[in-house]
N, C-alpha and C positions, 0 to 999 in steps of 0.2 A: 603486452597488455599493460595498460596504465592502472595505477592504484592511487588512492588519495594519499597525499603526503602527510607526514606527521612531523611537527604539529600542524594541524589543519590551518591553512592560510589562503589568502587570495594572491594569485600571481599577477604579473604585469598586464595581462590581458583582462584583469578583473574577473577571473574565473577561479574556481577551486583549484589549487595547485595539485598536480599529479606527479608521480615518479615511476620509475621502472620497477620491475618485480624484485630484483636483487636489493635495491635500496629500500623498498617497502618492507622486505623481510628483515633487514637490518634494523629498521625503525621499530618493527614489532618486537624484536628481541630486546631492544632498549626499553620498551614499554613494560615488558614482563619483568625485566631485572629491577627496575627502579620504581615499580608500583608496589605499595604496601597493601597487603590484604586488608580489606575494609574501605579502601579509597573509592572503589567503584560501587555505586549503589546497587546496580543490578547484577553484579558479579563480585560478591564480597570475598570470595576466596581467590580472586585473580591476583597474581603478582608473586614476587620472590622475597620481598621485604629486606632487600640488601642494605638499605640505608640504616636500618636498625642495628646492623652488625659492624658499622664503621669503628665503633669504640669497643668491640669485643676483644678479649685478649688475643694477642698474636701468637697463638699456639698451633702446632701442626694439626692437632685434633679439631680445633675450631675451623681451620682452613679446609680440612677434608669435609667436615660437616656442611660448610657453606657451599663448597663445590657440588656436593651431592644435592643440596637444596636447590641450587641453580639448575642443575641438570634435570632434576625432577620437574621443576616449574616449566622449563622450556619444553620438556617432553609432554607435559599435560596440556599446555596452551598452544604450542606450535608443532607438535609431533606430526601433524598431517602435512606440514609445509617443509620442515627441515629434519635432518638427522644430525644430532649433536655428536661430534667426535671427541672433543676435549673441552674442558672448562678449567680456567686458571683464575684464582682470586688472590689479589694482593692488597695489602693495606700499607700505606706509607703516611704516617701522621694521621691527618683527618681525611686523606684521600683514599677512596676505594677504587681499585682498578680490576675490571673483569675482562678476560680475553676468552672468546668463544670461537672454537673452530667447528664448522658445520658444512653440510652439503644440502642444497635444495633437493627436495624429493623429486622434482621434475627433471633432475639431471644436472650435470655441470660439474665444474671443478670445485675443489675444497675452497672454502672461504674462511677468512679470519676477521673478526671484528673486536676491537678493544673499546671499552666504555669506561669513563672515569667520572666520578662525582666527589665533591667535597662536602663534608658535613657542615 
């Protein structure tokens, strides 16, 4: 089943670009991770607000809290599509790296996706 690609764009056939289910889910995870609450007008509580944490102190307690925040946001917004197995958050300078291991609820093998953003 095809899904609209993110970010939305026009493909070479001049139609809305589409993608497969696995890629679409990965794109949705990225949207949840890097959207700050308040960015979406009709869903003000959507997102995990990770970019606000890039300059947080690199303490184990902060990392644990961030991982729990990410896991909670993914469960809230994508819990009907994926089962999150692990979340790992790392900061290196101004770069934030998040690795999520998950399974599609429709079945399939474990998948891992890593996302990076610079502040």
